C-alpha positions in Angstrom: -24.6 2.4 8.1 -23.4 5.0 5.7 -25.7 8.3 5.5 -26.6 8.0 1.8 -27.8 4.1 2.2 -30.2 5.4 5.2 -31.4 8.2 3.0 -32.1 6.0 0.2 -34.1 3.6 2.6 -36.3 6.3 3.7 -37.2 7.5 0.2 -37.9 3.9 -0.7 -40.0 3.2 2.4 -41.9 6.7 1.8 -42.4 6.0 -2.0 -43.7 2.4 -1.2 -40.6 0.5 -2.7 -39.4 -1.2 0.4 -41.0 -4.4 -0.2 -39.6 -4.7 -3.6 -36.1 -3.7 -2.4 -36.5 -6.7 0.2 -37.6 -9.0 -2.6 -34.9 -8.0 -4.9 -32.2 -8.2 -1.9 -33.5 -11.8 -1.2 -33.3 -12.9 -4.9 -29.8 -11.5 -5.2 -28.7 -13.4 -2.0 -30.1 -16.7 -3.5 -28.5 -16.3 -6.9 -25.1 -15.0 -5.7 -25.2 -17.7 -2.8 -25.5 -20.6 -5.3 -22.7 -19.0 -7.5 -20.4 -18.6 -4.5 -21.0 -22.1 -3.4 -20.1 -23.3 -7.1 -17.2 -21.0 -7.0 -15.9 -22.5 -3.7 -16.2 -26.0 -5.2 -13.9 -24.9 -8.0 -11.8 -22.6 -6.3 -8.3 -21.6 -7.6 -5.7 -19.5 -6.1 -6.0 -16.9 -9.0 -9.6 -16.7 -8.5 -9.2 -16.0 -4.6 -6.4 -13.3 -5.4 -9.1 -11.6 -7.6 -11.9 -11.8 -5.1 -9.5 -10.6 -2.4 -8.3 -7.5 -4.5 -12.0 -6.5 -5.0 -12.9 -6.8 -1.5 -9.9 -4.6 -0.7 -11.0 -2.1 -3.2 -14.4 -2.2 -2.0 -13.5 -1.5 1.6 -11.4 1.5 0.5 -14.0 3.9 -0.8 -16.2 3.0 1.9 -13.6 3.7 4.7 -12.1 6.9 3.1 -14.9 8.4 1.1 -18.3 8.0 2.5 -19.5 11.0 0.8 -18.7 9.5 -2.6 -21.3 6.9 -3.2 -20.6 6.3 -6.9 -16.9 5.2 -5.9 -18.0 2.8 -3.3 -20.9 1.3 -5.6 -18.6 0.7 -8.6 -16.2 -1.2 -6.1 -19.1 -3.0 -4.4 -20.5 -4.0 -7.7 -17.0 -5.1 -9.0 -16.6 -7.3 -5.8 -19.8 -9.1 -6.3 -19.1 -9.6 -10.0 -15.6 -11.0 -9.1 -17.3 -13.4 -6.7 -20.0 -14.7 -9.2 -17.4 -15.0 -12.1 -15.7 -17.7 -10.3 -18.6 -20.0 -10.5 -18.0 -21.4 -14.0 -21.6 -21.0 -15.0 -22.5 -18.3 -17.7 -26.1 -18.8 -17.0 -25.7 -18.1 -13.2 -23.4 -15.2 -14.2 -26.1 -13.6 -16.5 -28.7 -14.1 -13.9 -26.9 -12.7 -11.1 -25.9 -9.7 -13.3 -29.6 -9.0 -14.0 -30.5 -8.3 -10.3 
């Protein structure tokens, strides 16, 4: 695990926010999981290419710039957005963006 993720987890645990983080993560998994299942059902080659490009972009900052969390966080958010965007449900996209 990247050093700054461990540090954030320690801070959250110390401040008493660990349960909130777990709840938020479980909610995000449920919403994004539904969106991804919908996206797979209506999969297109252009959507697949966008998700693949976002995944590759997400891996690059993590591999080469572990001390630059903002670059990774931006790429990670864009990867999740590219997955959810393919689902075809504006409501699901808005809900996923809120968590």
